[in-house]
C-alpha positions in Angstrom: 86.2 49.2 -4.4 86.8 50.7 -7.8 84.0 52.2 -9.8 84.2 49.4 -12.4 83.7 46.8 -9.6 80.7 48.6 -8.3 79.2 48.8 -11.8 79.8 45.1 -12.3 78.2 44.2 -9.0 75.1 46.2 -9.7 75.0 44.6 -13.2 75.2 41.1 -11.7 72.5 41.9 -9.1 70.2 43.3 -12.0 70.8 40.1 -14.0 69.8 37.9 -10.9 66.7 40.0 -10.3 65.7 39.8 -13.9 66.2 36.1 -13.9 64.0 35.8 -10.9 61.3 37.9 -12.5 61.6 35.7 -15.6 61.2 32.5 -13.6 58.1 34.0 -11.8 56.5 35.3 -15.0 57.1 32.2 -17.2 56.6 29.8 -14.2 59.8 28.0 -15.2 60.0 26.3 -11.8 56.5 25.0 -12.2 57.3 23.5 -15.6 60.4 22.0 -14.3 59.0 20.4 -11.1 55.3 19.9 -12.2 53.7 18.0 -15.1 52.2 18.9 -18.5 48.9 18.1 -20.2 47.6 18.7 -23.7 44.2 20.2 -24.6 43.0 20.4 -28.2 41.1 23.5 -29.3 39.4 24.4 -32.5 41.0 27.9 -32.3 43.6 29.3 -29.8 41.7 32.7 -29.8 45.0 34.7 -29.2 46.2 32.4 -26.4 50.1 32.6 -26.1 52.8 30.8 -24.2 53.1 32.1 -20.7 49.3 32.7 -20.3 48.0 31.8 -16.8 45.8 28.7 -16.3 43.1 28.8 -13.6 41.2 25.9 -11.9 38.0 27.1 -10.2 39.6 30.6 -10.2 42.9 29.4 -8.6 46.1 29.8 -10.6 47.6 26.3 -11.0 50.0 26.7 -14.0 50.8 28.4 -17.3 50.5 27.7 -21.0 53.8 26.2 -22.1 53.3 26.3 -25.9 50.6 26.5 -28.6 51.0 24.2 -31.6 49.2 24.5 -34.9 48.2 21.1 -36.2 47.9 20.1 -39.9 44.1 20.2 -39.7 44.4 23.8 -38.5 43.3 23.0 -35.0 45.5 24.0 -32.0 47.2 21.8 -29.4 47.7 23.8 -26.2 50.4 22.4 -23.8 49.7 23.4 -20.2 52.3 23.2 -17.4 50.6 22.3 -14.1 52.1 23.0 -10.7 52.8 20.0 -8.5 50.2 18.9 -6.0 47.4 19.9 -8.3 45.2 17.3 -10.1 42.8 17.9 -13.0 39.5 15.9 -12.6 38.3 14.0 -15.6 35.3 15.6 -17.3 36.6 19.1 -16.6 35.8 21.8 -19.2 38.7 23.8 -20.8 37.7 27.4 -21.9 39.7 30.3 -23.4 38.7 33.6 -21.9 39.5 36.4 -24.2 38.5 39.7 -22.5 38.2 43.0 -24.4 41.3 44.3 -22.7 44.3 42.2 -21.5 45.7 38.8 -22.5 43.6 35.7 -22.9 43.8 33.1 -20.1 42.9 29.4 -19.8 40.0 28.5 -17.5 39.5 24.9 -16.2 36.0 24.2 -14.9 35.7 20.9 -12.9 32.6 18.8 -13.0 29.7 19.9 -10.8 29.6 18.4 -7.3 26.4 18.4 -5.2 27.1 20.2 -2.0 26.5 18.0 1.0 26.4 14.8 -1.0 28.2 11.7 0.4 31.5 11.0 -1.4 31.3 8.1 -3.8 35.1 7.3 -3.9 38.2 8.8 -5.4 37.6 11.2 -8.2 39.3 10.1 -11.5 41.9 12.6 -12.7 43.8 13.2 -16.0 47.1 11.4 -16.4 50.3 13.5 -15.8 51.4 13.4 -19.5 50.6 14.9 -22.9 48.3 12.3 -24.5 47.8 11.7 -28.2 45.7 14.1 -30.1 42.7 11.7 -30.4 42.8 11.1 -26.6 43.3 14.7 -25.4 40.4 16.5 -23.7 38.6 19.0 -26.0 38.5 22.7 -25.2 35.9 25.3 -26.0 36.3 28.8 -27.2 34.3 31.5 -25.4 32.0 33.6 -27.6 33.6 36.8 -28.8 32.0 40.1 -29.4 32.2 39.5 -33.2 30.4 36.1 -32.8 27.7 37.8 -30.7 27.4 40.5 -33.3 27.0 38.0 -36.1 24.4 36.0 -34.2 22.5 39.3 -33.5 22.6 40.2 -37.1 21.1 36.8 -38.0 18.3 37.2 -35.4 17.5 40.7 -36.7 17.2 39.3 -40.2 14.9 36.6 -39.0 12.8 39.1 -37.1 12.5 41.3 -40.3 11.3 38.3 -42.2 8.8 37.5 -39.5 7.5 41.1 -39.6 7.1 40.9 -43.3 5.1 37.7 -43.2 3.0 39.2 -40.4 2.3 42.3 -42.5 1.2 40.1 -45.5 -1.1 37.9 -43.4 -2.6 40.7 -41.3 -5.4 41.7 -43.8 -6.5 38.0 -44.1 -6.5 37.6 -40.4 -8.6 40.7 -39.9 -11.1 39.5 -42.5 -11.4 36.1 -40.9 -11.8 37.7 -37.5 -14.6 40.0 -38.8 -16.4 37.0 -40.3 -16.0 35.1 -37.1 -17.6 38.0 -35.1 -20.5 38.1 -37.6 -21.1 34.3 -37.3 -20.9 34.7 -33.5 -23.6 37.3 -33.5 -25.9 35.2 -35.6 -25.2 32.2 -33.4 -26.1 34.2 -30.3 -29.3 35.4 -31.9 -30.3 31.8 -32.8 -29.4 30.6 -29.3 -31.6 33.3 -27.8 -34.5 32.2 -29.9 -33.9 28.5 -29.1 -33.8 29.3 -25.3 -37.0 31.3 -25.6 -38.8 28.4 -27.3 -37.3 25.9 -24.8 -38.4 28.0 -21.8 -42.0 28.1 -23.2 -41.9 24.3 -23.7 -40.6 23.8 -20.1 -43.3 26.1 -18.7 -46.0 24.0 -20.5 -44.4 20.8 -19.3 -44.3 22.0 -15.7 -48.0 22.9 -15.9 -48.9 19.4 -17.2 -46.8 17.7 -14.6 -48.4 19.9 -11.9 -51.9 18.9 -13.1 -50.8 15.2 -13.2 -49.4 15.3 -9.7 -52.6 16.9 -8.4 -54.7 14.2 -10.0 -52.3 11.4 -8.7 -52.4 12.8 -5.2 -56.2 12.8 -5.2 -56.2 9.2 -6.5 -53.7 8.1 -3.8 -55.9 9.7 -1.1 -58.9 7.9 -2.5 -57.1 4.6 -2.7 -55.8 5.0 0.9 -59.3 5.6 2.2 -60.5 2.5 0.3 -57.7 0.4 1.8 -58.4 1.6 5.3 -62.1 0.7 4.9 -61.2 -2.7 3.4 -58.7 -3.4 6.3 -61.2 -2.4 8.9 -63.8 -4.8 7.4 -61.4 -7.8 7.0 -59.2 -7.3 10.1 -60.6 -10.4 11.8 -60.0 -12.6 8.7 -56.4 -11.3 8.4 -55.7 -12.1 12.0 -57.1 -15.6 11.5 -55.0 -16.1 8.4 -51.8 -15.0 10.2 -52.5 -17.3 13.1 -53.1 -20.2 10.7 -49.8 -19.4 8.8 -47.9 -19.3 12.1 -49.3 -22.7 13.2 -48.5 -24.2 9.8 -44.8 -22.9 9.9 -44.4 -24.4 13.4 -45.7 -27.7 12.3 -43.4 -27.6 9.3 -40.4 -26.9 11.5 -41.3 -29.9 13.8 -41.7 -32.1 10.7 -38.3 -31.0 9.4 -36.6 -31.6 12.7 -38.1 -35.1 12.9 -37.1 -35.9 9.3 -33.5 -34.7 10.0 -33.3 -36.9 13.1 -34.6 -39.9 11.1 -32.2 -39.3 8.1 -29.2 -38.8 10.5 -29.9 -42.1 12.4 -26.9 -44.4 11.6 -28.9 -47.5 12.3 -31.5 -46.5 9.7 -28.8 -45.8 7.1 -27.2 -49.2 7.8 -30.5 -51.0 7.5 -31.3 -49.3 4.1 -27.8 -50.2 2.8 -28.1 -53.8 4.0 -31.6 -54.1 2.4 -30.3 -52.8 -0.9 -27.4 -55.3 -0.8 -29.8 -58.1 -0.1 -32.1 -57.0 -3.0 -29.0 -56.8 -5.2 -27.9 -60.3 -4.4 -31.5 -61.6 -4.9 -31.7 -60.0 -8.4 -28.3 -61.4 -9.3 -29.4 -64.9 -8.3 -32.6 -64.6 -10.3 -30.7 -63.2 -13.2 -28.3 -66.1 -13.2 -31.2 -68.6 -13.0 -33.0 -67.0 -15.9 -29.9 -67.0 -18.0 -29.3 -70.7 -17.3 -32.9 -71.4 -18.3 -32.5 -69.3 -21.5 -29.5 -71.4 -22.5 -31.4 -74.7 -21.8 -34.6 -74.1 -23.6 -34.6 -74.0 -27.4 -38.1 -72.6 -28.0 -37.9 -69.2 -29.8 -41.0 -68.0 -28.1 -39.7 -69.1 -24.7 -36.4 -67.4 -25.5 -38.1 -64.1 -26.3 -40.0 -64.2 -23.0 -36.8 -65.0 -21.1 -35.1 -62.1 -22.9 -37.9 -59.8 -21.7 -37.6 -61.1 -18.2 -33.8 -60.7 -18.2 -34.1 -57.1 -19.5 -36.5 -56.3 -16.6 -34.2 -57.9 -14.1 -31.2 -56.0 -15.6 -33.1 -52.7 -15.2 -34.0 -53.6 -11.6 -30.4 -54.6 -10.8 -29.1 -51.3 -12.2 -31.5 -49.2 -10.2 -30.7 -51.1 -7.0 -26.9 -51.0 -7.8 -27.1 -47.2 -8.4 -29.1 -46.7 -5.2 -26.4 -48.7 -3.3 -23.7 -46.4 -4.8 -25.6 -43.3 -3.7 -25.9 -44.6 -0.2 -22.3 -45.4 0.2 -22.0 -48.8 -1.3 -20.2 -50.0 -4.5 -21.7 -49.2 -7.9 -20.6 -50.0 -11.4 -23.7 -49.5 -13.7 -23.0 -48.9 -17.3 -24.8 -45.7 -18.5 -25.1 -44.5 -14.9 -21.5 -44.6 -13.6 -18.8 -43.1 -15.9 -16.2 -45.9 -15.4 -18.6 -48.8 -15.8 -17.8 -51.3 -18.6 -20.4 -52.3 -21.2 -21.9 -55.7 -21.6 -19.5 -58.2 -23.1 -19.9 -59.0 -26.8 -22.1 -62.0 -27.5 -24.6 -61.5 -24.8 -28.3 -61.6 -25.7 -29.5 -58.2 -26.9 -31.8 -56.1 -24.6 -35.2 -55.0 -25.7 -35.7 -51.4 -26.8 -35.7 -49.0 -23.9 -34.2 -51.5 -21.4 -30.7 -50.8 -20.0 -27.8 -53.0 -20.7 -26.7 -55.6 -18.2 -23.7 -54.7 -16.1 -21.4 -56.2 -13.6 -22.0 -54.8 -10.1 -18.7 -55.9 -8.7 -16.7 -52.9 -10.1 -14.2 -50.6 -8.4 -15.1 -48.3 -5.6 -17.0 -45.1 -6.6 -15.4 -43.1 -3.7 -11.6 -43.3 -4.1 -9.1 -44.4 -6.8 -5.4 -43.8 -7.3 -2.4 -44.0 -9.6 1.3 -44.7 -9.2 3.6 -43.3 -11.9 7.3 -44.1 -12.3 9.1 -42.1 -15.0 12.5 -41.0 -16.2 13.5 -37.6 -17.8 15.8 -37.1 -20.7 19.3 -35.7 -20.1 19.3 -32.1 -18.9 20.4 -29.7 -21.7 22.1 -27.3 -19.2 20.0 -24.2 -20.1 20.1 -21.6 -17.3 16.4 -20.6 -17.4 15.1 -24.2 -16.7 11.8 -24.4 -14.8 12.5 -25.0 -11.1 10.0 -27.9 -11.1 12.3 -30.2 -13.2 15.2 -31.9 -11.5 18.6 -31.6 -13.1 19.1 -35.4 -13.1 17.5 -38.0 -15.4 15.4 -39.8 -12.7 13.7 -42.0 -12.0 10.8 -40.1 -10.5 7.9 -41.4 -8.6 4.5 -39.7 -8.5 1.4 -40.7 -6.5 -2.1 -39.3 -7.0 -5.4 -40.1 -5.2 -8.8 -39.2 -6.6 -11.9 -38.8 -4.4 -15.3 -39.5 -6.0 -13.7 -40.3 -9.4 -17.0 -41.4 -10.9 -18.9 -38.3 -9.8 -19.5 -35.1 -11.8 -16.9 -33.4 -9.6 -13.8 -35.2 -8.1 -10.8 -34.1 -6.0 -7.2 -34.9 -6.8 -4.5 -35.1 -4.1 -0.9 -36.2 -4.9 2.8 -35.9 -4.5 5.4 -35.6 -7.3 9.1 -36.7 -7.4 8.9 -38.4 -4.0 12.2 -38.5 -2.2 13.9 -35.7 -4.2 12.4 -32.2 -4.8 8.9 -33.2 -3.8 5.9 -31.0 -5.0 2.2 -31.3 -4.2 -1.0 -31.6 -6.4 -4.3 -30.5 -5.0 -7.2 -29.7 -7.4 -10.8 -30.2 -8.4 -11.8 -32.0 -11.7 -15.0 -31.7 -13.7 -15.8 -35.2 -15.2 -18.0 -35.4 -18.4 -17.9 -38.9 -19.9 -14.3 -39.4 -21.0 -13.2 -35.8 -20.6 -11.8 -34.6 -17.3 -10.9 -30.9 -16.9 -10.0 -28.9 -13.8 -7.4 -26.9 -11.9 -5.8 -26.0 -8.6 -2.3 -26.6 -7.3 0.0 -28.6 -9.8 3.6 -29.2 -8.8 3.0 -26.7 -5.8 2.0 -24.0 -8.3 -1.3 -22.7 -9.8 -2.3 -24.6 -12.9 -5.0 -26.4 -14.9 -5.1 -29.8 -16.5 -7.2 -31.7 -19.1 -7.4 -35.5 -19.7 -9.2 -37.5 -22.4 -9.7 -41.3 -21.8 -10.0 -43.3 -25.0 -10.5 -47.0 -25.4 -6.8 -48.0 -25.5 -5.1 -44.6 -25.1 -5.1 -41.6 -22.8 -4.1 -38.0 -23.6 -3.2 -35.5 -20.8 -2.0 -31.8 -20.8 -1.0 -29.7 -17.8 -0.3 -26.0 -17.8 1.0 -24.4 -14.5 3.4 -21.9 -12.8 2.4 -18.3 -13.7 6.0 -17.1 -13.1 7.5 -19.6 -15.5 4.6 -20.8 -17.7 5.1 -24.5 -18.2 3.2 -26.8 -20.5 3.4 -30.7 -20.2 1.8 -33.1 -22.6 1.5 -36.9 -22.3 0.1 -39.8 -24.3 -0.5 -43.3 -22.7 -1.3 -46.8 -24.0 -3.1 -49.4 -21.9 -0.9 -52.6 -21.8 -3.2 -54.3 -19.3 -6.5 -53.1 -17.6 -4.5 -51.6 -14.7 -1.1 -51.0 -16.3 -0.2 -48.2 -18.8 2.9 -47.0 -20.5 3.2 -43.3 -21.3 5.5 -40.8 -23.0 5.5 -37.1 -23.3 7.4 -33.7 -23.2 7.9 -31.5 -20.1 8.2 -27.7 -20.4 7.1 -27.6 -24.1 7.1 -23.8 -24.4 10.9 -23.4 -24.0 13.9 -24.8 -25.8 15.0 -26.6 -22.6 12.0 -29.0 -22.8 12.8 -32.6 -21.8 11.2 -35.9 -22.9 9.9 -38.3 -20.3 8.9 -42.0 -20.5 7.4 -44.3 -17.8 4.8 -46.7 -16.5 1.6 -45.9 -14.6 -0.2 -48.4 -12.3 -4.0 -47.8 -11.7 -4.9 -50.1 -8.8 
């Protein structure tokens, strides 16, 4: 082989080796087979093409190019090796050491060691995004930045020292005044404590004297009581024996009275007697009324009116007694649902009760049957669960125990056959006002009802979770038939109108 051939061979080998080093240094292969991303920085801080890029300290690529944008920011294009992914939320930092070339550091988001994986980690796309969509990079603080910040802090510290130097004399003067006031306060406190201790000593002496005197009085009183007890011990024993016998007799009387009052035969006899007295007084009342119509003498009519008034009062007392013993009572002025005397009857004398009809309804139980229909559902999502989504009709039944008493009990069922709910409550009755509470529509609630002559007003408030307010007004078509209208769920926009009939048997 000639000398020129050998030189040419060595030259070719050197070119190949140089190309290999160039590929390794510039990571040309990575840029050719990997992908590129763009990161926007405020300043490149001396970063140049070919600088290494590290992810958690592992080299994963190189800087391909650094582009200066029109707004004087820099767009750094990084070539990433294949099989490496950049997590979203990673921080991009330019590390510019005192010696050497700047490098690009990629810090991934923090991951809690030992925590359970929550799924695939989102990564950056394998492309250079638009400038407004690229991740933002941060420049590490340089020595010059630290020096400038230190200068600013030194200047602030100088200003603080100057202010402290100006305020020190005033602070010392105030401190001296405070110490002087403290000394005076301490002296006054010592004097006050001395006076207080003297007063306490005098008070203790007085209390000690009072306790001695009281102790002597207690001893004297105890001796007197002992002597009195010794003299009257026999009388006390006799009094205790008498009280014991009296209590035993009272117990026996109470037991006998309980047996008599619990005897069903006695109760039936009393009820039957009151019924017979009631019938007798009604017969006498009818006879006297007939005689009053027959006679035309004013004096006779006055006497008859007096007799009728007395008989009316007797009939009311007997009728009321029958009601209290379990019978039927409908006395106006005594029973809340009693009707007054019809117009046109002869007036009663002053102080005499008005005549009433004793064949009224039962004073123990009453009921109501209501048939109603709701307006069309408005389709609001937060409708109360009590209201059905259809228009009806709905049937409600309520039973009242002791409706004419001061307290009555309500038991009923709503929307029978569909989404049935229950009523169970106690009512306080005061003339035409009925107020109470308990379970309404299977939920906690209260109600109030006012009975007028021809109308009835009722309001119900129930369901603490979904506060619901219902209001009704009714008109009496017949004595036992009523038409009513109202609004359900008044507190919300989804309220619905209702209309129906109520039968009070």
